[in-house]
C-alpha positions, -999 to +999 in steps of 0.1 A: +472-413+775+435-410+767+438-373+764+465-376+738+445-402+718+413-380+719+434-350+708+449-369+679+415-382+668+401-346+669+431-333+648+425-362+623+388-354+621+395-317+616+420-325+589+395-348+571+367-322+573+390-294+561+404-316+532+368-325+522+357-289+522+387-280+499+377-308+476+341-295+475+352-259+468+377-270+441+349-290+425+326-259+425+354-238+409+359-265+382+321-266+376+319-228+374+348-228+348+329-255+328+298-233+327+319-205+312+334-229+288+299-240+277+289-204+269+322-196+252+317-227+230+282-214+221+298-181+212+324-198+190+298-218+172+280-186+163+311-168+150+316-185+117+280-177+107+285-141+118+318-138+098+302-153+067+273-129+069+296-099+073+319-111+045+291-106+019+287-069+029+322-059+039+346-074+014+374-049+022+373-056+060+393-087+055+418-079+083+390-076+109+374-108+098+407-126+098+414-114+133+381-128+146+387-161+129+423-162+142+412-154+178+386-181+177+411-206+165+435-195+193+409-202+219+400-236+206+437-245+207+441-233+243+446-261+268+448-244+303+423-220+319+450-193+318+455-198+280+417-198+275+414-166+296+440-148+274+425-161+241+390-151+252+402-115+259+417-113+225+385-127+209+363-102+228+383-073+214+381-087+179+343-092+181+340-056+194+359-043+163+337-065+140+305-050+154+321-015+150+328-023+114+292-035+109+280+000+120+295+013+087+271-009+066+235+001+068+224-029+046+242-053+069+227-038+100+193-043+085+200-079+074+177-104+093+205-130+096+229-105+109+204-091+134+195-126+147+232-136+150+239-103+168+210-109+192+222-145+199+258-133+205+245-105+229+225-131+249+255-154+250+278-125+261+253-118+289+254-154+300+292-154+298+292-123+320+270-140+346+291-171+344+323-151+350+308-135+380+298-168+395+332-183+387+350-154+403+328-156+434+334-194+437+372-190+430+374-163+457+357-185+483+381-213+474+412-191+473+404-175+507+397-209+523+431-224+513+450-195+528+432-192+561+451-204+592+451-232+603+434-247+572+463-235+551+484-263+566+461-289+551+460-269+518+498-268+516+502-304+527+479-317+499+489-292+472+458-271+469+466-241+447+448-209+441+427-204+410+430-174+387+402-149+384+384-142+351+395-106+344+392-084+313+426-081+298+443-062+270+420-053+241+388-062+259+394-034+284+399-008+257+371+011+240+362+002+205+369+030+181+343+034+154+356+052+122+335+062+092 
């Protein structure tokens, strides 16, 4: 009788420790995603200034400017991390095309406001890259922990689901073509 009671107590303790570790890891994944979101917000705050600066020099590049603005709006409307990941990929491609267009305008490339915005965006992109790496590392630790046996029993019992990785998709994987 005592053996069964001790065994049940040990199982309950193991379940509690396992559950709490999943909660901790899930919190870390959520925090890592929030850090990406902070950097993406910074990027989106810089985009209107960049678009307005380019507009003055590249009047006939309306389609490229509209695509950047449309992609930014799509991200801001995204609700889930998956929607945000997709919208971010689209925006990254649009920004790449915008900078490729800027290469065609020597006066724009020399403009102090444009250079400052370009520098700020580059720094932000670097921070986004580091945040993505951290998020993916954290998501990987979480995802692996919820599928390991026997912990997967607790994960399935309490509905812990894997988290998506932040990957380059679609246009952001393609090279930007510069035409003169």
